BAFI-3210 file (N, C-alpha, C; in Angstrom, 3 decimals, decimal comma, padded with zeros to 6 digits):
// residues 270
n [1|2|3|4|5|6|7|8|9|10|11|12|13|14|15|16|17|18|19|20|21|22|23|24|25|26|27|28|29|30|31|32|33|34|35|36|37|38|39|40|41|42|43|44|45|46|47|48|49|50|51|52|53|54|55|56|57|58|59|60|61|62|63|64|65|66|67|68|69|70|71|72|73|74|75|76|77|78|79|80|81|82|83|84|85|86|87|88|89|90|91|92|93|94|95|96|97|98|99|100|101|102|103|104|105|106|107|108|109|110|111|112|113|114|115|116|117|118|119|120|121|122|123|124|125|126|127|128|129|130|131|132|133|134|135|136|137|138|139|140|141|142|143|144|145|146|147|148|149|150|151|152|153|154|155|156|157|158|159|160|161|162|163|164|165|166|167|168|169|170|171|172|173|174|175|176|177|178|179|180|181|182|183|184|185|186|187|188|189|190|191|192|193|194|195|196|197|198|199|200|201|202|203|204|205|206|207|208|209|210|211|212|213|214|215|216|217|218|219|220|221|222|223|224|225|226|227|228|229|230|231|232|233|234|235|236|237|238|239|240|241|242|243|244|245|246|247|248|249|250|251|252|253|254|255|256|257|258|259|260|261|262|263|264|265|266|267|268|269|270]
n.u [019,341|016,290|014,117|014,081|013,511|011,068|009,850|010,006|008,242|005,737|005,067|005,159|003,262|001,609|001,462|000,034|-002,080|-003,615|-003,759|-006,184|-007,883|-007,272|-008,111|-010,506|-009,934|-008,087|-009,489|-011,246|-010,113|-010,549|-012,121|-011,257|-008,610|-009,802|-010,764|-008,593|-007,263|-008,965|-010,046|-010,914|-012,845|-011,237|-008,760|-005,439|-004,330|-002,172|-002,006|000,078|001,332|-001,046|-002,230|-005,062|-006,341|-008,909|-008,851|-008,227|-010,105|-012,144|-011,091|-011,552|-014,412|-014,698|-013,983|-015,116|-014,444|-011,727|-008,800|-007,114|-004,176|-003,257|-000,585|001,664|004,173|003,248|002,685|000,478|-001,480|-001,705|-003,128|-005,604|-006,623|-007,341|-009,035|-011,266|-011,551|-012,274|-015,059|-016,212|-016,679|-014,955|-013,529|-011,953|-009,452|-006,558|-004,127|-000,642|002,282|004,609|007,626|007,416|009,419|011,497|010,825|009,377|006,095|003,680|001,779|002,380|002,950|001,547|-001,677|-001,714|-000,613|-001,107|-001,605|-002,571|-001,892|000,598|003,123|005,320|007,030|009,119|012,805|014,434|013,471|013,731|014,591|012,412|010,247|011,197|011,255|008,565|007,859|008,775|007,305|004,997|002,826|003,613|002,852|001,086|-000,548|000,416|-001,270|-001,122|-002,137|-000,584|000,518|000,379|002,046|003,471|002,721|000,191|-001,478|-002,643|-003,460|-001,909|000,642|003,439|005,291|004,388|004,944|007,543|009,416|009,903|010,857|013,522|015,808|015,593|017,398|019,698|018,944|020,980|023,913|022,898|020,407|016,951|015,032|012,012|008,476|005,217|005,391|006,974|006,700|005,830|006,705|006,070|007,804|010,207|009,219|008,147|010,498|011,865|010,015|010,354|013,167|013,010|011,797|009,306|006,753|004,902|004,007|001,876|000,979|-001,683|-003,065|-005,380|-008,181|-009,676|-011,851|-012,141|-014,464|-013,667|-012,717|-010,692|-008,902|-008,190|-005,836|-004,202|-003,460|-002,589|-001,307|-000,095|001,562|003,525|004,324|005,633|007,812|007,726|008,223|006,993|006,837|006,471|003,867|001,433|001,954|002,393|000,292|-001,565|-000,662|-001,119|-003,767|-004,267|-003,286|-004,963|-007,416|-008,587|-010,097|-011,835|-015,017|-018,322|-019,620|-017,284|-015,633|-012,924|-012,573|-010,200|-008,705|-007,504|-004,832|-003,715|-001,875|-002,658|-001,284|000,102|000,842|002,780|004,039|006,289|007,493|008,994]
n.v [-007,738|-008,122|-005,438|-004,564|-002,465|-002,055|-004,217|-004,369|-002,405|-002,715|-005,082|-004,041|-003,541|-001,387|-000,324|-001,973|-002,407|000,091|000,355|-000,728|001,218|003,295|002,148|003,070|005,272|004,471|002,399|003,708|003,826|001,160|000,522|001,584|000,174|-002,530|-001,836|-001,714|-003,671|-006,106|-008,587|-012,120|-014,981|-018,102|-016,962|-017,012|-015,015|-012,640|-010,601|-007,790|-006,801|-007,145|-006,488|-006,060|-007,347|-006,491|-005,298|-007,637|-009,584|-008,073|-008,485|-011,592|-011,865|-011,173|-013,228|-015,879|-018,869|-018,705|-017,893|-016,136|-015,014|-013,502|-011,442|-010,420|-008,652|-008,714|-010,395|-009,961|-008,473|-010,186|-012,405|-010,985|-010,553|-013,146|-013,873|-012,460|-013,216|-015,949|-015,270|-014,213|-016,424|-016,829|-018,779|-019,056|-017,618|-016,987|-016,189|-015,278|-015,092|-013,243|-011,862|-009,887|-008,898|-010,931|-013,382|-016,487|-016,895|-019,513|-021,092|-019,671|-020,075|-016,619|-015,356|-012,592|-009,605|-007,671|-004,558|-002,754|000,147|-001,216|-001,605|000,381|000,140|-001,282|-001,913|-002,354|-001,960|-002,871|-004,958|-006,365|-005,669|-007,357|-009,966|-010,403|-010,329|-012,704|-014,549|-014,534|-015,338|-015,528|-012,746|-012,081|-009,833|-006,660|-004,546|-001,969|000,424|003,284|006,291|009,518|012,408|014,247|016,672|017,056|015,568|016,794|015,497|014,229|014,164|014,502|016,444|018,432|017,251|016,440|018,603|018,102|015,609|013,483|013,677|011,647|008,707|008,151|005,763|002,658|001,735|000,781|000,437|001,723|004,594|004,233|004,662|006,104|007,713|007,002|006,025|008,136|009,546|009,683|009,398|008,150|005,912|004,656|003,960|002,473|000,022|-000,715|-001,468|-003,457|-005,429|-005,234|-004,714|-002,107|-000,438|001,833|004,804|006,380|009,044|009,599|011,073|011,549|012,010|011,301|010,633|011,004|010,163|012,397|010,893|008,902|009,701|010,630|010,478|010,811|008,682|007,984|009,897|009,768|007,032|007,793|009,364|011,865|013,956|013,982|016,445|017,902|017,225|018,691|020,822|020,122|018,794|021,175|022,107|020,584|020,313|023,025|022,723|020,924|022,042|023,418|021,238|020,453|019,467|020,667|018,638|017,233|015,589|014,907|015,759|015,493|016,099|013,433|012,133|009,776|007,226|004,757|002,117|000,295|-002,838|-005,212|-008,815|-009,592|-012,169|-015,050]
n.w [006,006|003,856|003,292|006,148|007,946|007,300|007,742|010,536|011,168|010,150|011,830|014,351|017,206|017,904|015,342|013,734|014,908|014,505|011,873|010,754|011,047|008,857|006,508|005,866|004,494|002,390|001,218|-000,716|-003,445|-004,289|-006,461|-008,631|-008,578|-009,173|-011,804|-013,057|-012,956|-013,869|-013,120|-013,625|-014,347|-014,051|-013,095|-011,349|-008,856|-007,505|-004,712|-003,424|-000,084|001,377|003,803|005,771|004,032|002,662|-000,153|-001,141|-000,826|-002,055|-004,582|-004,875|-005,024|-007,524|-009,258|-010,920|-010,746|-009,823|-007,958|-005,121|-003,825|-000,915|000,032|002,784|004,870|007,503|010,362|011,897|010,560|008,465|010,046|010,799|008,189|007,649|009,257|008,609|005,885|006,640|008,131|006,002|004,549|002,174|000,337|-001,702|-001,070|000,053|002,663|003,109|005,245|003,994|002,240|-000,439|-001,944|-002,075|-001,748|-003,012|-003,807|-002,970|-005,020|-007,470|-011,162|-011,461|-012,981|-012,787|-011,005|-008,051|-006,262|-003,497|-002,573|-001,504|-002,527|-002,252|-000,144|-000,746|-000,287|-002,322|-005,103|-007,960|-007,998|-006,273|-008,064|-010,216|-008,925|-008,870|-011,408|-012,270|-011,023|-012,586|-015,243|-018,682|-020,761|-018,389|-016,296|-014,458|-011,906|-009,930|-007,325|-006,191|-004,151|-005,386|-006,279|-003,192|-002,583|-003,556|-002,181|000,514|003,064|004,305|006,740|007,256|006,617|008,511|010,886|010,798|011,645|014,339|014,766|014,779|012,162|009,171|008,719|006,605|003,389|003,714|001,529|-001,879|-000,970|-001,223|-000,374|001,469|001,555|001,762|-000,474|-002,198|-004,913|-006,214|-008,353|-011,775|-014,016|-012,868|-011,660|-013,965|-015,437|-013,329|-013,357|-016,019|-016,131|-014,239|-016,073|-016,762|-019,375|-021,618|-020,106|-017,883|-016,230|-014,604|-013,272|-010,711|-008,877|-005,731|-002,937|000,510|003,273|006,372|010,012|012,122|013,771|012,188|010,692|012,803|016,018|019,530|020,280|017,769|017,190|019,279|018,709|016,275|016,940|018,584|021,069|024,418|025,452|023,153|022,199|022,452|020,911|018,242|018,080|017,666|015,478|013,546|013,658|012,734|010,380|008,762|009,100|006,960|005,739|007,276|008,214|009,396|010,438|011,736|010,324|008,217|004,672|002,759|-000,356|-002,340|-004,318|-006,342|-008,212|-010,993|-011,852|-014,297|-016,212|-018,401|-018,375|-020,221|-020,960|-022,231]
ca.u [017,968|015,428|013,157|014,417|012,931|009,543|009,323|009,874|007,523|004,469|004,885|004,731|001,827|000,695|000,962|-000,609|-003,634|-003,894|-003,846|-007,797|-008,748|-006,587|-008,738|-011,515|-009,310|-007,318|-010,300|-011,701|-009,501|-010,417|-012,887|-010,379|-007,655|-010,411|-011,070|-007,415|-006,827|-009,872|-009,907|-011,920|-012,764|-010,307|-007,335|-004,794|-003,949|-001,433|-002,171|000,950|000,995|-002,724|-002,865|-006,213|-007,459|-009,745|-008,813|-008,004|-011,473|-012,871|-010,531|-012,000|-015,565|-014,805|-013,312|-016,063|-013,677|-010,193|-007,925|-006,259|-003,241|-002,678|000,979|002,040|005,144|003,060|001,884|-000,781|-002,373|-002,202|-004,194|-006,689|-006,984|-007,564|-010,155|-012,011|-011,926|-013,461|-016,085|-017,303|-016,818|-014,493|-012,765|-010,912|-008,405|-005,278|-003,356|000,301|003,308|005,837|008,227|007,393|010,776|012,590|010,147|008,364|004,766|002,898|000,701|002,880|002,803|000,095|-001,993|-001,583|-000,112|-001,730|-001,371|-003,365|-000,703|001,323|004,338|005,852|007,794|010,346|013,695|015,183|012,337|013,909|014,687|011,346|009,558|011,747|010,984|007,146|007,516|009,218|006,184|003,686|003,019|004,151|001,915|000,395|-000,803|000,790|-002,011|-001,367|-002,343|000,268|000,133|000,480|002,868|003,006|002,016|-001,088|-002,184|-002,718|-003,878|-000,242|001,111|004,916|005,727|003,896|005,419|008,931|010,616|009,636|011,436|015,041|016,493|015,572|018,681|019,587|019,222|022,291|024,135|022,228|018,929|016,211|014,290|010,737|007,494|004,023|005,452|008,462|006,726|004,897|007,397|005,880|008,855|011,055|008,248|007,897|011,667|012,124|009,295|010,869|014,392|012,414|011,242|007,884|006,458|003,437|003,780|001,444|000,590|-002,850|-003,386|-006,663|-008,188|-010,628|-012,238|-012,958|-014,910|-012,594|-012,502|-009,514|-008,122|-007,696|-004,575|-003,483|-003,977|-001,301|-000,343|000,631|002,526|004,567|005,025|006,479|009,013|007,459|008,577|005,918|006,985|006,001|002,687|000,282|002,157|002,088|-001,409|-001,912|000,009|-002,063|-005,234|-004,346|-003,057|-006,215|-008,724|-009,471|-010,523|-012,676|-016,311|-018,990|-019,723|-016,002|-014,894|-012,077|-012,360|-009,168|-008,436|-006,485|-004,362|-003,222|-001,681|-003,096|-000,174|-000,308|002,060|002,591|005,152|006,601|007,549|010,321]
ca.v [-008,319|-007,448|-004,512|-004,593|-001,366|-002,118|-005,639|-003,859|-001,233|-003,555|-006,002|-003,372|-003,834|-000,088|000,282|-002,771|-002,239|000,949|000,219|-000,954|002,631|003,772|001,282|003,883|006,277|003,514|001,655|004,447|003,334|-000,180|000,455|001,827|-000,900|-003,585|-001,838|-001,683|-005,380|-006,657|-010,002|-012,750|-016,236|-018,974|-016,499|-017,218|-013,537|-012,381|-009,338|-007,630|-005,821|-007,295|-005,929|-006,487|-008,201|-005,736|-005,447|-009,261|-010,099|-007,671|-009,334|-012,789|-011,717|-011,225|-014,331|-017,176|-019,983|-018,581|-017,856|-014,988|-014,959|-012,233|-011,794|-009,311|-009,085|-008,313|-011,342|-009,651|-008,182|-011,678|-013,004|-010,217|-010,595|-014,710|-013,955|-011,522|-014,215|-017,068|-014,728|-013,973|-017,567|-016,733|-020,037|-018,939|-016,607|-017,551|-015,232|-015,851|-014,003|-013,128|-010,799|-010,158|-008,625|-011,945|-014,931|-017,078|-016,959|-020,379|-020,685|-019,077|-018,395|-015,934|-014,631|-011,006|-009,274|-006,576|-004,232|-001,654|000,890|-002,066|-001,841|001,502|-000,263|-002,202|-001,098|-002,713|-001,776|-003,285|-006,466|-006,771|-006,151|-008,678|-011,132|-010,545|-010,672|-014,047|-015,250|-014,134|-016,044|-014,610|-011,761|-011,765|-008,249|-005,774|-003,637|-001,309|001,701|004,051|007,658|010,517|013,566|014,626|018,023|016,748|014,878|017,273|014,660|013,581|015,061|014,226|017,792|019,013|016,702|016,575|019,510|017,740|014,643|013,201|013,375|010,054|007,926|007,639|004,142|002,166|001,735|-000,531|000,392|002,860|005,097|003,719|005,082|006,175|008,490|006,331|005,660|009,002|010,199|008,863|008,836|007,211|004,523|003,865|003,609|001,353|-000,932|-001,076|-002,042|-004,874|-006,132|-005,169|-003,658|-001,442|000,286|002,986|005,456|007,372|009,832|009,845|011,966|011,156|012,431|010,572|011,417|010,309|010,953|012,867|009,822|008,091|010,179|011,155|010,753|011,163|007,337|007,621|010,956|008,903|006,103|008,520|009,760|013,131|013,789|014,443|018,085|018,815|016,746|019,957|022,038|019,179|018,621|022,116|022,416|019,470|020,919|024,165|022,206|020,227|023,000|023,982|020,188|019,852|019,965|020,831|017,040|016,958|014,732|015,182|015,513|015,904|015,320|012,137|011,743|008,127|006,548|003,261|001,612|-001,027|-003,389|-006,734|-009,497|-010,110|-013,622|-015,388]
ca.w [005,636|003,095|003,966|007,380|008,595|007,049|008,457|011,965|011,443|009,875|012,790|015,464|017,781|017,510|013,950|012,983|015,624|013,936|010,500|009,995|010,695|007,795|005,420|005,694|003,525|001,385|000,172|-001,712|-004,517|-004,443|-007,504|-009,520|-008,701|-009,846|-013,080|-013,873|-012,810|-014,385|-012,704|-014,174|-014,734|-013,123|-012,833|-010,215|-008,648|-006,376|-003,857|-002,566|000,678|001,191|005,118|006,524|003,090|001,937|-001,678|-001,541|-000,699|-003,253|-006,191|-004,967|-005,572|-009,257|-009,790|-011,021|-010,333|-009,889|-006,548|-005,034|-002,719|-000,480|001,104|003,692|005,705|008,935|010,954|012,913|009,592|007,917|011,091|010,611|006,875|007,487|010,006|007,684|004,871|007,174|008,506|004,829|003,973|001,100|000,319|-003,018|-000,930|000,933|003,063|003,663|005,590|002,840|001,675|-002,042|-002,533|-002,380|-001,644|-003,924|-003,040|-003,155|-006,160|-008,831|-011,322|-011,376|-014,011|-012,591|-009,709|-007,754|-004,892|-003,294|-001,736|-000,919|-003,243|-002,045|000,954|-001,174|-000,315|-003,524|-005,924|-009,304|-007,561|-005,929|-009,267|-011,215|-008,743|-009,005|-012,847|-012,350|-010,437|-013,480|-016,288|-020,050|-021,117|-017,288|-015,829|-013,270|-011,709|-008,537|-006,694|-005,302|-003,999|-005,996|-005,447|-001,686|-002,780|-003,823|-000,976|001,917|004,288|004,568|007,976|007,532|006,436|009,690|012,190|010,547|012,451|015,722|014,699|014,324|010,659|008,754|008,609|004,821|003,253|003,479|000,036|-002,178|-000,821|-001,709|000,753|001,446|002,254|001,042|-001,824|-003,019|-006,514|-006,899|-009,513|-012,828|-014,773|-012,293|-011,503|-015,135|-015,880|-012,417|-013,821|-017,209|-015,673|-013,806|-017,266|-017,290|-020,600|-021,737|-018,565|-018,000|-014,940|-014,569|-012,036|-010,482|-007,826|-005,004|-001,561|001,513|004,668|007,574|011,134|012,247|014,232|011,018|010,426|013,760|017,512|020,359|020,108|016,333|017,312|019,910|017,764|015,090|017,588|018,863|022,621|025,268|025,520|021,817|021,519|022,506|019,959|017,374|017,855|017,204|014,051|012,446|013,659|011,788|008,610|008,380|009,101|005,575|005,032|008,327|008,016|010,503|011,309|012,132|009,339|007,089|003,489|001,936|-001,706|-002,179|-005,602|-006,396|-009,422|-011,155|-012,411|-015,110|-016,940|-018,754|-018,313|-021,879|-020,985|-022,996]
c.u [017,028|014,418|013,122|013,425|011,541|008,917|009,269|008,581|005,854|003,989|004,876|003,405|001,083|000,254|000,047|-002,100|-004,234|-004,474|-005,386|-008,551|-008,422|-007,392|-009,835|-011,036|-008,784|-008,362|-011,080|-011,246|-009,973|-011,166|-012,208|-009,447|-008,454|-010,528|-010,003|-006,969|-007,684|-009,889|-011,087|-011,728|-011,887|-008,978|-006,714|-004,044|-003,297|-001,529|-000,956|000,645|-000,387|-003,072|-003,965|-006,977|-008,566|-010,243|-008,703|-009,278|-012,209|-012,544|-011,552|-013,390|-015,954|-014,523|-014,335|-015,355|-012,113|-009,696|-007,233|-005,556|-002,996|-001,276|001,299|003,076|004,660|002,074|000,653|-001,772|-002,809|-003,158|-005,467|-007,476|-007,927|-008,738|-011,418|-012,630|-012,740|-014,823|-016,815|-017,283|-015,969|-013,435|-011,618|-009,615|-007,537|-004,446|-001,983|001,462|004,421|006,442|008,169|008,681|011,489|011,907|009,331|007,327|004,317|001,540|001,290|003,108|001,282|-000,478|-001,948|-001,272|-000,672|-001,364|-002,227|-002,591|000,123|002,908|005,258|006,866|008,856|011,637|014,928|014,012|012,438|013,968|013,311|010,243|010,057|011,323|009,417|007,047|007,920|008,198|004,820|003,994|002,992|002,825|000,939|000,523|-000,202|-000,283|-001,800|-001,560|-000,950|-000,176|000,841|001,710|002,386|002,253|000,654|-001,845|-001,811|-002,855|-002,644|000,435|002,431|005,546|005,316|004,560|006,890|009,801|010,573|010,174|012,751|014,947|016,062|017,266|018,433|019,712|020,755|022,419|023,597|020,838|018,401|015,244|012,462|009,703|006,183|004,203|006,780|007,980|005,891|005,461|007,032|006,964|009,777|010,468|008,338|009,454|012,269|011,536|010,142|012,185|014,087|012,045|009,991|007,708|005,225|002,924|003,138|000,777|-000,592|-002,937|-004,814|-007,058|-009,626|-010,783|-012,693|-013,241|-014,326|-012,735|-011,189|-008,570|-007,535|-006,371|-003,823|-003,991|-002,465|-000,660|000,375|001,818|003,757|005,243|006,032|007,977|008,703|007,369|007,415|005,580|006,431|004,671|001,595|000,762|002,112|000,794|-002,108|-001,658|-000,754|-003,444|-005,406|-003,909|-004,510|-007,659|-009,509|-010,252|-011,517|-014,133|-017,115|-019,430|-018,459|-015,139|-013,993|-012,512|-011,551|-009,034|-007,247|-006,268|-003,612|-002,949|-002,037|-002,102|-000,364|000,971|001,972|004,240|005,241|006,873|008,972|010,514]
c.v [-007,555|-006,685|-004,617|-003,689|-001,488|-003,282|-005,115|-003,119|-001,742|-004,699|-005,219|-003,183|-002,525|000,043|-000,661|-002,776|-000,989|001,190|000,099|000,370|003,346|002,952|002,204|004,802|005,237|002,835|002,438|004,312|002,113|-000,354|000,582|000,748|-002,080|-003,330|-001,701|-002,919|-006,218|-008,376|-010,851|-014,233|-017,251|-018,517|-016,810|-015,691|-013,278|-010,766|-009,093|-006,694|-005,824|-006,898|-006,534|-007,326|-007,549|-005,720|-006,747|-009,996|-009,594|-008,610|-010,666|-012,700|-011,759|-012,135|-015,547|-018,383|-019,992|-018,281|-016,577|-015,038|-013,663|-012,245|-010,605|-009,686|-008,951|-009,475|-011,000|-009,305|-009,302|-012,302|-012,394|-010,647|-012,108|-014,868|-013,567|-012,677|-015,448|-016,666|-014,644|-015,483|-017,852|-017,831|-020,263|-017,828|-017,266|-016,180|-015,948|-014,689|-014,340|-011,821|-010,833|-009,779|-009,897|-013,169|-015,049|-017,280|-018,407|-020,252|-019,986|-020,128|-017,936|-015,610|-012,660|-010,970|-007,951|-006,042|-002,925|-000,873|-000,091|-002,138|-000,529|001,596|-001,001|-001,205|-001,271|-002,807|-002,762|-004,697|-007,065|-006,864|-007,210|-009,937|-011,402|-010,808|-012,067|-015,002|-014,899|-014,933|-015,012|-013,987|-011,599|-010,277|-007,697|-004,657|-003,018|000,090|002,314|005,525|008,532|011,522|013,899|015,666|018,143|016,078|015,552|016,722|014,362|014,441|014,790|015,481|018,708|018,674|016,617|017,580|018,966|016,228|014,655|013,182|012,304|009,777|007,570|006,344|003,548|001,639|000,430|-000,520|001,610|003,185|004,433|004,694|005,563|006,967|007,953|006,126|006,862|009,657|009,342|008,583|008,083|005,823|003,908|003,464|002,511|000,049|-001,978|-001,843|-003,512|-005,922|-005,901|-004,170|-002,738|-000,830|001,644|003,414|006,511|007,654|009,998|010,493|011,543|011,886|011,451|011,011|010,631|011,061|011,416|011,866|008,759|008,371|010,554|011,152|010,707|009,737|007,499|008,987|010,342|008,102|006,779|009,241|011,366|013,122|014,241|015,826|018,856|018,145|017,888|020,775|021,273|019,197|020,029|022,462|021,329|019,969|022,000|023,758|021,573|020,893|023,127|022,783|019,567|020,394|020,316|019,833|016,567|015,976|015,513|014,807|016,245|015,565|014,130|012,221|010,485|008,072|005,162|003,234|000,364|-001,476|-004,767|-007,040|-010,132|-011,235|-013,598|-014,400]
c.w [004,920|003,891|005,534|008,465|008,556|007,763|009,902|012,251|011,258|010,806|014,056|015,977|017,616|016,047|013,219|013,759|015,033|012,787|009,952|010,062|009,470|006,587|004,873|004,490|002,072|000,486|-000,637|-003,163|-005,123|-006,018|-008,485|-009,914|-009,561|-011,278|-014,008|-013,930|-013,550|-014,113|-013,029|-014,232|-013,548|-012,719|-011,499|-009,943|-007,187|-005,923|-002,938|-001,439|001,056|002,680|005,524|005,455|002,533|000,633|-002,016|-001,701|-001,762|-004,571|-005,996|-005,548|-006,955|-009,764|-009,740|-010,456|-009,978|-008,196|-006,678|-003,737|-002,266|000,480|001,611|004,447|007,012|009,141|011,581|011,442|008,699|008,629|010,755|009,345|006,938|008,076|009,060|006,828|005,697|007,653|007,181|003,864|002,443|001,106|-001,081|-002,550|000,050|001,272|003,533|004,288|004,535|002,620|000,250|-002,643|-002,892|-002,187|-002,818|-003,151|-003,738|-004,176|-007,566|-009,705|-011,670|-012,796|-013,863|-011,114|-009,498|-006,311|-004,636|-002,027|-000,833|-001,362|-002,906|-000,967|000,628|-000,859|-001,580|-004,708|-007,196|-008,771|-007,197|-007,223|-010,151|-010,573|-008,835|-010,611|-013,051|-011,879|-011,388|-014,692|-017,694|-020,411|-019,769|-016,935|-014,317|-013,139|-010,090|-008,446|-005,917|-005,006|-004,915|-005,472|-003,988|-001,656|-002,994|-003,183|000,469|003,085|004,754|005,782|008,019|007,540|007,864|010,848|012,121|011,327|013,989|015,893|014,539|013,005|010,348|008,692|006,875|004,618|003,053|001,795|-000,496|-002,118|-001,120|-000,737|000,384|001,862|001,340|-000,638|-002,547|-004,365|-007,022|-007,946|-010,750|-013,588|-014,335|-011,988|-012,944|-015,365|-014,772|-012,903|-015,150|-016,898|-014,942|-014,779|-017,776|-018,458|-020,397|-020,236|-018,649|-016,610|-015,115|-013,504|-011,631|-009,188|-007,094|-003,611|-000,611|002,738|005,516|008,752|011,454|012,962|013,214|010,575|011,452|014,919|018,349|020,357|018,633|016,501|018,481|019,338|016,437|015,644|018,158|020,267|023,280|025,318|024,443|021,513|021,515|021,004|018,530|016,945|017,161|015,774|013,165|012,478|012,536|010,247|008,275|008,485|008,187|005,233|006,163|008,301|009,259|011,276|011,744|011,388|008,361|005,739|002,643|000,628|-001,645|-003,867|-005,429|-007,837|-009,803|-012,282|-013,125|-015,979|-017,342|-018,622|-019,764|-022,034|-021,806|-024,370]
res [m|s|n|e|a|e|r|d|r|w|n|d|e|y|w|t|s|a|w|p|k|r|e|a|m|t|s|v|v|t|g|d|l|l|d|a|l|a|p|a|g|g|e|r|i|l|e|v|g|s|g|g|g|t|a|t|l|a|i|s|r|r|l|a|n|g|s|v|v|g|a|d|i|s|e|s|l|v|a|l|a|r|s|r|a|a|e|r|g|a|d|n|v|t|f|v|v|a|d|a|q|v|d|t|v|a|g|a|p|f|d|a|v|t|s|q|f|g|v|m|f|f|d|e|p|v|r|a|f|s|n|l|r|a|q|t|v|a|r|g|r|l|a|f|v|c|w|g|p|v|e|r|n|p|w|f|l|g|g|v|i|a|p|y|l|e|p|p|t|p|p|p|p|g|k|s|a|t|g|p|f|a|l|s|d|v|t|q|t|v|a|m|l|e|s|a|g|w|t|e|v|n|c|v|a|h|a|a|t|s|a|i|a|p|d|v|l|m|d|d|d|y|l|r|f|m|g|v|s|p|d|d|l|a|t|v|r|a|a|v|d|e|h|l|s|p|f|t|g|a|d|g|l|l|r|a|p|l|v|f|l|v|v|t|g|r|n|p|g|d]
***
C-alpha cells in the first residue's frame, strides 16, 4: 500500500489529537509560503498534507473568486479542517481525504500545487511529484515548505530520543525513508523534482524563530507514542530538558531557531 506507515501514523488517535499544538510552530512559515505561491484571482489551488487547514484557509483569503482544495491522508485532521472552514464561513475551500502520492484529487487540473510541511512523507517521492504535476495545468506552479538540515533545527528531538528506541526498520525495496527531514538536502530534492518532470526548480533557505510551550515538542504521551519505555521516561525527559535549556526563556517558552526551505517549480506542460 502507498504510504502505509504514514497513513497509520497520521490516523493514530494520539498523533492527530496532539498535532494542533504543533501549528504554533509550523504556522510561522505561512507568510513565506504565501509569498512564494502568490495565489490570486480565480485560481484553483491544491494544498497537499493540509492537516488542520491553517495554510489552506490562509490561501483562500488571497483568492478573489478562486478555490483551494486541501488533501490529507488523516481523516480526523480533515474533519478538523472542515470544522474550521465552516466556523470561518470559508465557502471557497474544500477538504478531502486523499493520498496525493497516488490519488487524483477532484478539481484538477490545478493552477498551483502547494504544501506547508506536508510533502516530506511520500515513500515514493518521484512518483508522488509526478502525480501532482499531472494534476497541474501547463506552466502551473509548485510551491512548498519543508524543513532544512536537521543540524540547523535544534528543536528536533529525534537525536535525543533515538538511543532509547528500537532502531528504525529500513524502507522496503522501491520505497524511500520518510520524515520531517526527507527533503532537507537541496541537491537531492532538486534532482528528485526534475526527475518528476518539474522545471525551474529553486530552493531557498529561510530562518525564523517561534515562541512555543515545551509540550508543543514533547510530553510523556509523545514519548510513549515514539516507543520510549516507562522505565526510561524520566531519563529521556531529563535529556530533552538539557538539550532544550539553551533555548528556554525565563517565561518558560522555547525560542529555538527554525531553518526551512521554500521550494518552487513549474510544470512545463506538453
